[in-house]
ZADREN-769511 format. One record per residue: residue in three letters; x, y, z of N, C-alpha, C, CB in turn. Coordinates in steps of 0.05 Angstrom, whole numbers, plus 5000, padded with zeros to 4 digits. Glycine has a CB too. Example, Ala and Ser with C-alpha at 12.3 -4.5 7.8 and 13.67 -1.06 7.14 Angstrom:
Ala526448865156524649105156526449345156522649115181
Ser525749555142527349795143525850015157528249885114
//
This chain:
Met886078407843888678257844888877977861890578457857
Ser890177777851890277547863892777547885890477337841
Ala892277657907894577727924895977467935893477887948
Leu898477507932900477287941899877217972903677397938
Pro899576947981898776878007901376898027897576588006
Thr903776908020905776938039907777168030907276668043
Pro909477268047911677478036913877318024912777668060
Glu914177038025916376928015916476937986916776678024
Asn918976907975919076897944918476617935921876997931
Phe918376567909917976357899919876087909918276437874
Asp922376177909924275987917924175877943926576087914
Gly923376087966922575987989920375807995922176158000
Arg917975887978915675727977915975437967913775857961
Thr917975427945918575197932920174997950919975267908
Gln922475127965923474967984922074838006925175087993
Lys920174988014918674898037916574638023916775188051
Ala915874667998914174477988915774187983912974597961
Leu918074217970919774007969920673887994921774077955
Ala920773988016921773888040919473748055922974098056
Asp916673798045914473688055913773408046912673858049
Ala914173208059913972938049911072878044915072748068
Arg909472978063906472868064905173028042904872928095
Leu906173248031904773418013905573227984905873778015
Lys908073117982908272947956906272707955911172817952
Ile905872577979903872347981901272437971903472258011
Ala900372657980897472797974897472847945896973097990
Ile899572957936899473017904899072757886902473167894
Asp900672587896901072327879898372187879903472127891
Arg897272197902894772047903892472167883893772047934
Thr892372417884890372577866890872627841889672827875
Ala893572727836894472767805894472537790897272887802
Gly895572277803895872047793893671937782896671897809
Thr891871937800888871807792887671977769886571817819
Ala887872267769886272417751888072387722885772757764
Arg890772347722891872277695890972037683894772257697
Ala890771827700889671557691887171567681889571357713
Lys884871707694882371767691881871887662881671937713
Arg883572097661883372257636884272067612885172527637
Ala886471957612887471827592885371587582890171727600
Ala884171487602881671247596879671387585880371067622
Ile878571587594875871697580876571807550874371967599
Val879271957551879572057524880271847503881572257524
Gly881371617516881871407499878971257485883371197517
Gln876771317497874271217488872871357471872671177508
Trp874371647466872771857449874171847420872872187463
Pro873771737403875671747381875471987363875371517365
Asp873572157367873472407357874972647375870672457353
Phe876372577398877372747413878972997403878772607427
Thr880472907381882573147370881173307354885173067353
Leu878373217341877173397324875273557345875573237299
Ala874473477368872573607385874473787399870873417404
Arg877073777402878673977414879274217396881273847423
Glu879674117370879874367350877474497347880674297321
Arg875074407350872474527354872774717377870274307360
Gly872874627399873274747421874575007421874374587436
Arg877274987410879075237405877775427387881875167394
Glu876075337368874875487347872775627362873975327324
Ile871175537378868975687392870075897408867275507410
Lys871875807427873276017441874276227429875075927454
Asp875776207410877376427392875176557381879376307368
His873076467372870876647354869576817379868176427335
Val869176737401867876887424869677077433867176717447
Val872177077434873877267442874477447419876177147454
Glu874577387396874677567375871977757367875577407352
Asn869677657383867477797380866177837409865677667360
Leu867677887429867077887455865278107458869377907471
Asp865378337449863478547453860478487443864478797438
His860478377423857578297412856378087433857778157379
Tyr857877897440856577677454855877827481858577387457
Leu857577967494857378047522854578237520860478217535
Ala854078397500851478547495849178377493851478697469
Glu849478127477847677907477846577817502848977707464
Phe848677717513848477567543846877777562851777497558
Glu847678017562846478237578843378247572847878507571
Arg842978287547840378347535838678107546840378377500
Asn839577857543837877637547837577557576838777427531
Ala839777657592839277577621837477777629841777557641
Val837877997623835778207637832878127628836378547626
Ala832478037606829577957593828577737613829877817558
Ser830577597619829477337639829077437665831477077643
Gly829777707676829477767701831777797718827877587711
Ala833977737706836377807719837478077723838177677708
Val839278127741840278417742843378387736839778567771
Val844478517719846978457706848878707721846678467669
His851078627731852778857742855578817725853178847777
Trp856679007719859579027706861879157727859379237679
Ala863779007731866179057747868479067730866578857768
Glu870079267734872379327718874879197734872679667713
Thr874679197762876679127776875478907798877979387788
Ala877678787812877378577832875778727855880378447843
Asp876779007863875679157889872479187880877379497895
Glu872379307853869379357845867579097844869179497817
Ala868478887839866878667838865778557869868678467823
Cys867878537887867878527913865678737925870678587922
Arg866178977916864079137928860979147918864979407926
Ile860879057896858279047884856978757898858679047849
Val858178567908857278337917856678437949859378097910
Val858278517960857778607991855778817992860378728006
Asp855479007972852779187976850179057970852779437957
Ile850878807952847778677947847278517977847678427915
Cys848978407987848478238015847478418034851278088029
Arg848678678037848078888056844878968055849979148049
Arg844579028028841879088020839678898029841779097992
Ala840578638028838878438035838778348065839678228018
Gly840678528076840578428105841778168112837778418115
Ala843678078095844777808096846477798121846477738069
Arg846577578136848277488159850077288147846577368182
Ser848877108133850276848126849976808094848876588144
Val852176718083852176688056853176418048853776888045
Thr852276278032853575998022854976067995851275728017
Arg857375947991858775987969859675687956861076187975
Ser858875677933859875397919862475517903857275227895
Lys863875297903867275347889867275527866868775057875
Ser868675727868869175927842871876047844866976187841
Met873875977825876376077825876476377822877775947805
Leu874076517806874176767800874276907831871776837780
Gly872276797848871476897876874576887886868976677896
Glu876176707888878776727899880476907889879876507898
Glu880076947860882077147846881377437854881977117813
Ile879177497857877977777866878077817897874877807856
Gly878577627913878877657941876077667951880477897948
Leu874077547942871477557956871177437982869577427941
Pro872477187987872177128018873077308036873276898026
His875677428030876377638048874477898050878877718040
Ala873277968029871678188028868978148046871178237999
Leu868077898041865777828061866277798090864777568053
Glu868277698095869477688122869577978136872377568120
Glu870978168121871478488127868678548130872978698101
Ala866678508118864478628120862578508140863378658097
Gly863378288156862478188176860077978168861878398194
Ile860177878142858177698134859577428139857177738103
Glu858077218150858676958154859076828124856276828172
Arg861176688122861876578091861876268099865176708076
Val860276128084860175808089861175698063856875678095
Glu863575588058864375448035862675168030867275398038
Thr861575118013859974888009861174637992857774997997
Asp863274677978864374487962866174347981865674597936
Leu865974067980867073908002870074008006866973597997
Ala871774017983874374047984874874367996875573977955
Glu873074567987873274827996872774858024871474997982
His870674678036870074648063872374588077868174448067
Ile874574418069876474298080878674518082877074048065
Val878774678059881074878061879875118082881875018027
Gln877375158081876475388099876975298125873475468095
Leu876175028135876974948164879874978175876274638168
Ala881374928150884474928158885575198155886174718140
Gly884375368143884875658144886875718124885775768171
Glu886575568100888775538080887675638051889775238079
Arg888575678030887475728004887975467987888875987991
Pro885975477966886175267949889175217935883975327928
Ser889374957932891974887917891674767890893674677933
His889274747881888574627855885674787848888374277857
Ile885174837822882474907813880474747812882474997792
Ile880974477810878974297812878674137835879074137792
Trp881074077849881273937876882474177892883173647877
Pro881274317907882674527921884174427945880774757929
Ala883374227955884674097979886573857972882474008000
Met887573817948889073617941891473587954889473617917
His892473817970895073787987894673688016896474057988
Lys892173578021891373468042891473158040888873578049
Thr892673038060892072758059889472668073894172608071
Arg888672438071886172318083886272358112885971998077
Glu888772308123889072318153888772598166891772198162
Glu889572808151889773058155886573178155891773168133
Ile885073078137882273108134880873028158881372958112
Ser881572758163879772668186880372818213880172348191
Asp882372888216883573028240881773308239887373078237
Leu881673438217880273718213876973638222880573838176
Phe876173468209873073408214872473368243872173148199
Arg874473178257873873118283874073358302875472898291
Arg875673558292875973808314873974048308879173948311
His873074008287870974238276867974138272871974348247
His867373918269864373808265863573728291863973548244
Ala860473788295859473748322858673438318856773968332
Glu858573328297857873018296859972878278854572968283
Pro862372898288864272758267863972508264866972778272
His865372418242865572088228866471938255868372048197
Arg865371668253866871478270868671268259865071338285
Glu868071218231869971018218871671208200868370778199
Glu873971108194876271258180876071178150879071178191
Thr873171268136872871198107871871458097870870948101
Ala872371448069871571688052868371778057872071588019
Glu867171518053864071568054863171678087862271258046
Ala864571568107863871678130864471998136865071518150
Met866972058124867672338126865872528108870672378118
Ala864972438086863372578072860672618085863272468047
Ala859472438100857072448115857272618135856372218124
Ser859572658149860172858168859873108158862572828177
Ala861373168133861173448124858273498114863373508100
Arg856673298101853673348096852273458122852273068087
Arg852373288145851273368170851873648176852173198192
His854373718174855173998181854174248164858073998179
Leu854074138137853174388119850174378116854674378089
Arg848374198119845974188117844474408130845273958124
Glu844674468151843774688168844374938157844974678194
Arg846874988147847775228138846975308109850575228140
Phe846375088094845275128069842275228072845574858054
Leu840975168095838275238097837575528108836975038115
Arg839875578124839175868139840976108123840275858176
Ala842076018100843876238085841276468071846176048057
Asp842376708075840376918065841476938035840677238084
Val843676868027844876968000846376707992846877248001
Gly846176597962847976427955849776507931846676187951
Ile852276467934853876587913855576347898855776827926
Ser855276377871856476177857858276277833854275997846
Gly859776147821861376187798859376137774863875997799
Ala860976117751859976017730861975887710858576217718
Asn861475617703863075517681862575607653862875237680
Phe860375697646860075807619857376037624859475527595
Leu857576217610855376417602854376377577856276697604
Val851476357573850576257548849376487538848675997548
Ala850176607514849176847506846576867493850876947490
Asp845376697482843076707469840676667487843276517448
Thr841376557510839076527535839476687558838876227547
Gly841476797560842676977587842876787609840477227597
Ser843576517603843276317624846576307636841975997609
Val847076217661848876157672849075847678848876307692
Cys851675717668851775467674853575357696852275377653
Thr853075187713854775117735854974797732853675217764
Val857174707742857674447739858874357764859174407717
Thr857774137779859074037803858373747804858074197829
Asn859973577822859473317824858373257855862173157815
Glu857873467873856373447897853573547897857673577915
Gly852573727880850273837884850374057900848573657892
Asn852674147911852774367929852074627917855274397940
Ala852274667889851774887874848674957875852774847845
Glu847274737870844474767871843274827899843274527861
Met844674737919843874787944844775037955844474587959
Thr846575187942847475447947845675627927850775467941
Thr845075547910843275737890840375767894843375627863
Thr839675527909836375497907835075617934835375147904
Pro835475457955834175617977834275847987834475537993
Pro836776017981836776297991834876497974839776407992
Arg834276667987832876887973833877027948832477097991
Ile836777027952838077187928840476997920839177527938
His840776987892843076847881844777047866842276627862
Ile847677077874849377217861851277057845850577387879
Ala851577057819853576927804855677127793852376767783
Thr857977057799860877177791861777057770862977157812
Ala862677197749863877037722865777297710861076907696
Gly867777167699869577297683868177337654872277147683
Ile869077567639867677627618868377427594868277907611
Glu870177267598871077067577869976817574873677017581
Lys867776787596866276527602864176477581864976537631
Leu864076687559861576617544861776417521860576857532
Val859876287514859376147490856976267477858975847495
Pro856576187451854476337436851476187443855176337403
Thr851475957446848975807447849175537469848275697416
Ala846975477474846875207493847974967480843775137501
Ala848074967453849474767438852574787441848674797410
His853375007438856175067441856875027473856775377431
Ala855475037491855974977517856074687521853875097534
Ala854474537511854274247509856974157499851774157490
Met858074277477860574167465862874217484861174297436
Met862874437496864674507518864774357538864374727528
Leu862574267551861974117574863473847572858874087576
Arg863273737547864273447542867573487544863073337509
Leu868673707535871373757537872173807561872273937522
Leu870673957579871274047605871373807624869374257615
Val869573647624869273437643871073197642866773347641
Arg871573137613873272957611876573047616872772877585
Ser877073267611879673377618879873457650880173627600
Ala877973497662878373587691877673347710876673847699
Thr875973147707875472967724875972687712872873017735
Gly876072667685876272387675873372247670877872217696
Ala871372387672868872247674867472357646867272307703
Ala865272217637863972297617861772507617863172097608
Leu860972537642858972747651858972797684855972657640
Thr858873067690858673087721855873047727859673357734
Gln855872987756853172937768851373117766853172897792
Tyr852273397766850373587765850873837747849973647792
Thr849373887726849974117706846974247705851173987673
Thr847474487711845374667716845674927702845174717744
Phe842874997687842975247675841375417688842275257650
His842175657700840675837713839576067697842075927732
Thr837176097692836176327677834076507691834876237654
Gly835076717703832976857715832776777746830376807698
Pro831176967760829876847783827576707787829476997796
Arg826076617806824076457803821676597795823676307826
Arg820076457777817776577767815076497778817676527740
Ala812876637773810276537786809676237778807576727775
Gly809276077793808675817792811175637795807175787768
Asp813775737797815675577806815675487835817875707800
Leu816475197841816375137865818775237882816074877866
Asp821175287871823375397885825075587868824975177896
Gly827275647880829175887867829176117880828375967839
Pro831176327874831476517889829476737878834276577889
Asp828976957897827377177887828777387871826077307910
Glu831177367876832877577857835377407848834077867874
Phe836277477824838377327810840377587798836877117784
His842777597809844877807804846877657790846077947829
Ile847977787765850277647757852577897750849377437729
Val854877777758857078047766858777917742858878087805
Leu859278087721861178057702863678207709860078137677
Val866078047710868378167717870378167694869478037741
Asp872078367693873978447675876578367689873778757669
Asn877578527708879978477722882278407704879678277740
Gly883278547684885278507672884878317644886978407692
Arg882578207640881678077619881878237591879078007625
Ser881178467594881178677570883978717558879978977580
Arg885878747582888478777574889778547559889978837596
Met889078277569889678057554888278037526888977847569
Leu885978137521884778137497886278337476882078217502
Ala887278557485888678727471891678627465888678987485
Asp892378427479895278357477895178107460896778317507
Arg895878127435895277887417897177647424895677967385
Glu899377667436901277457447899577307472904377627459
Met898577457487897277297508893977237505897877457534
Arg893077337484890177307476889176987482889977387442
Pro890876797470890376537470889176417499892876397460
Met890576557520890076477544887176487554891476627560
Leu885676677541882876707547881076517536881976957540
Arg882176267523880576027517880075867546882375827494
Cys881675907560882075697581879475687596884575767602
Ile878875417599876175327614876675217641874575097598
Arg878875247650879575207682878974907683877575397705
Cys880174717670879874447672881774327694880274327644
Gly884174497692886374357710887874137700885174247733
Ala888074057673888973817663892173877663887773747634
Cys892674137657895474227651896974197680895674547639
Met895974227702896874207724897473907733895274337739
Asn895373727726895773437733897773297717893173287731
His898473407694900873297678902973447677900373247651
Cys903573657693905973837694908173707719904874187703
Pro910573637710911973517727912873687750913873397714
Val913273927743913874147765911274177786914474467749
Phe908774217775906774217797906673947813904074277785
Asn907373737801907173457815909173427835907473217796
Gln911273617837913273617856913173847878915673637842
Ile911874077870911674277890908774357897913274507881
Gly906674237887903974307889903274597880903174257915
Gly900974657888899774937882900275157897897174937883
His900675147922901275397940903775517934901375327969
Ala905975377920908375467915908475677896909875287907
Tyr906475697878906275877858905276147865904575767838
Gly904276147890903576397904900676557897905976597898
Gly900076527872897576697862895076527863898076817831
Thr892976587855890476427857890876167839887976617846
Tyr891476217815892176027793894875857792892076177769
Pro895375627800897675497803898375367775897575307825
Gly900775197773901075057750902175237726898574927744
Pro902175107704902375247679900675467676901875087659
Met897975407675896075637669896775867687892875557673
Gly897475777711897575997733900076167729897575867765
Ala901876027718904576167712904476377690906675947704
Val902376337672901376497650899776737663899376317629
Leu897276657674895776837686896377057705894276727695
Thr897776927726898677097749900077367739900776917768
Pro902177347723903277587713901077757696905877517696
Ala899577617681897477767666895477907683895877567647
Leu894877837706892577927724894178107742890877677741
Asp896578047755898078207773899878367767898978077787
Gly900778337742902878487726905678317728903278817737
Leu907378397712910178247713911878417733911678227682
Ser912978267749914378397772916678207781912378447797
Met918078307799919878117816918577857828920878287839
Gln916277957837914677717854913677507831911777837873
Thr912977607810911777417788913277277766909977557775
Arg915877437763917777327737918477047740920777497734
Asp918876987766919976687773917976477758919876637808
Leu915476547759913576317749913876227724910976367749
Ala914576417706915176297676917476107675915976537655
His919476117697921875977694921175717707924476137707
Ala918875677726918475407735917075227715916875407759
Cys918475177694917375027674919674927659915375187657
Thr919674677650921574537635921074557605921574257644
Leu918874667597918074697569917874437555919974867554
Asn916874217570916274007563914473937544915773917579
Gly912074147547910274097526907773957532911473957506
Arg907673797555905473647564902873767574906473487583
Cys903074017584900974187587899274237562901974427596
Arg900474327538898974387515898274117501900574577497
Glu899173887505898473657495895973557507900573477498
Val895273657530892773537547890873797547893673417582
Cys891674027542889674247538887274177524890874467525
Pro884474187529882574147514881974347490880774117530
Val883174577495882574797476885674907464880575057492
Asp887274717469889874747453891675047457888874717421
Ile891375097483893175347490895975307486892775437519
Pro897375467471900375427471901975507494901575557449
Leu901575357517902475437543905475487542901875217563
Pro906875337529909975337532910875617517911375047516
Thr909575677491910275897479909476117499909075927452
Leu907176167512906476377527908676417553903476317536
Leu909576157562911376207583913976307576911675977597
Lys914576247549917176337539916776667536918076167509
Gly914376747523913876997521914577187548911176997513
Trp913677077568913777217596916677217602912177057620
Arg918376997597921077027598922577267582921876767589
Thr921877297558922877497543921977767552922277457517
Arg919777787561918978087570920578107595915578137575
Ser920877907612922477947640925278047633922777667658
Trp926277947612928877997601929178297594929277827575
Arg926978347579927078607564926578847582924778607541
Glu924978767605924378937626926578987649922078857637
Gly928378797646930778837662930378717693931379157663
Leu928378507693927478387716929178157724924778317713
Glu930978047704932677777709934577887731934677647679
Pro935777707745937777777765940477847750938277537787
Lys942277957762944578067747946577817746945878337762
Thr946377627763947977387758946877207731947877207786
Met943977227729942977097705944277247682939877097703
Arg943977517680944477647655947677627648943477937657
Arg949377617669952177597668953177327657953377647696
Gly951477137669951976857662951476807630949976667679
Leu948976927625947976857599950077027575944576947598
Ser950877247586952977417567955277247565953777717579
Leu956177117585958976957583958376687564960176867615
Trp955976577572955076367551955376427527952576287553
Arg954076687516953876757491956576827480951976957488
Trp958176927495960876997488962376667482962377207515
Ala962276547498963376277495962476157470962576107518
Gly959476167463958576057442959776157415955776077444
Thr960776397415961976507388964676427391961676847383
His965676287402968776187405968775887406970376307434
Pro968475737384967675467382969775327394967075377354
Arg972375367390974275197402974475237431976775227390
Leu974475477444974175527467971475377484974275807466
Tyr969675367471966975247478967574977481964775297458
Arg968674827457968874547461970874457482969574427436
Leu972974607486974974557507973674557535977074777506
Gly972074817539970674837565968574607571969275097565
Ala967674517548965574307552966774027559963874277527
Ala968973977548970973717552971973747580973673707529
Val972773967585973973987618971873927633974974297628
Ala969574067628967274057650966073787653964874257643
Ala966173597630964673367627966973167648964173257589
Arg969573217642971573027658971573067683974173047651
Ala970973357691970773447721968773347734970473727724
Leu966173347724964373237732964172917737962773327717
Arg965872777714965772487719967572417747967072327690
Leu969672597748971372547774969972617801973972707774
Ala968472817796966972917821964772667828965273237814
Ala963772517808961972317814963372087826960472227790
Arg965672037821967271847831966271537826967471917860
Gly965471497805964471247797961671207804966171037807
Arg960471347820957871307828955271347807957571497849
Gly956171517783954471547763952471787770952971277758
Arg952771907791950972147797952672337817947972047812
Leu951872577819952372777833950972887857952472917819
Gly951172857881949172947899949473227910949072777920
Arg951773337905952373637912954073737893953573677940
Leu953574017885955274187866955674417880953974247838
Pro957574537879958774797890957175057878961974817881
Phe957075267892956575527883953175547876958675587856
Leu952875677855949675697849949075467835948675957832
Ala950975277824949975017816948974797836951974897800
Asp948774897865948074767884944674747879949274897911
Ala943374927868940874927862939674697848940475117850
Trp941074587833940574347814940474097832942974307790
Thr942274087854942573827870941373847900945673767871
Arg940274047904939174087931937073887939937974357933
Tyr935373817918933673637927933573397906930973767932
Arg935273367889935373157870938373077859933673247847
Asp939272897855941872837842942172887812942472557846
Leu944272997803945173027777946672767763946873267777
Pro945472647743947372437732949672557719945872257713
Ala951472397723954572457714954372427684956972227728
Pro956472577673956472507641957472207640958672717622
Pro956372067618957371817614960071787603955771697598
Pro961871607607964671557597964871587570965771307604
Gly967271647559967871667531967471947521966071487516
Pro967671977496967672267485964872407488968472267455
Thr965272697487962772827494961172807466963173157507
Phe958872997468957272997445958573147420954673117451
Leu959773377431961173517410963473377399962073787419
Glu965073227415967073077403966172857383968572957424
Arg963972717391962872497372962072637347960272327385
Glu960872867350959773027324961973097310958073297331
Ala964473187322966273267301967973037288968073467312
Gln967872797303968972557290967572447268969272357308
Arg964272477272962572407251963072607226959772417262
Leu963272807229963872997204966472937195963773307209
Arg968472887212971372817197971272567179973972757220
Glu969772387191969472127176967972147150968171917195
Gly965772317152963972337131965672537108960972477143
Thr967172697120969172877099971072637087971373167116
Arg972172467099974272277087972772117066975572087110
Ser970372027071968971817056967971977030966271677075
//
């Protein structure tokens, strides 16, 4: 289960985020750059739309034939010398990883960035087992030093400003940077992590893709930390969701082109590695043991749910977050679960169950559709979010005020004259309240939620939309 980080509800977390001026600065710096870089690189790929359709077809084909490709992957991974483990739940997956570490007598493990690891609670499981955990991705290293959780699946520390990161490194690094530059701070982290890479007993990675016909695990990084995590230690453990499969290496190459452009706006990442089994005779490096933990954790439920099944296409690129106007205002932590943004609003109820704690996520969306426009595998995120809203209503999770308000709205809608009168009165009342300023900074009662952090434009002078439409119809009838 992707446990919520705080006891606060979504509204409480959102209010904190909106009141944090430094958070907005940090998000604007990162997300704005990501949007610009993605637009530039996609613009250079004339066949992007065709590639997007191909990516969707590959993922849908795998999901429809998941049992076949899982069996093929296991068979080929075992043939290469790997050990494959199956975990139905998050707790079972953590137990398998911890048991492997204990059997190896591991005192220290390095871990490259893996959102699945966050999803199953692996960092906490390792700490409870008394095993030192070292996060090696630069952003994850920052988050670990701060004692926080990732706020983005590609840039886990995007909620931190450069100034905050500098302060963290000065407090925690034995040889901190002397210059306030990104290069100097990266060098400080490199010095801090190098010793820990070399002394780790076990390296734990995630998987961007699982290649069925070779039994290989593909990892993608821009820092080389995955290679340093998986190569020096005696044991490499890869954890992966069962939906990460692709049929062949050629399909993986196709998906990598979509992933990298959508995630970082680059044509290719610095390091793309295919791990196939442990070290063989004659190899100069590599682990003595290679364990692959395949995790379900609710994915079979999504597979059986035709409405939610398209979410299994997700390749975790983060493009939907970068382009989401809501995420860009509140950041990732406000969503509460492991996965933030539009994809998190769909995944969290699917993984943790629809409840009073998760129902709000589907409402944290304007349904503007930008997330689907940029999704490299064309996941219908707005449709899925509307699906959760419908289920929440059906299961009686909506607040009584919402249910009563909508019932009143429906009643008014079935009485056109009364509805038009009410709309006209409301428009004139809002104009008076604006007092010629063209906007309203405060509304009473429940409507205050609209103006707590932003102004509401006042209705323009003149007739309302309904009045103009009625006049147009009258004139059309006379002509």
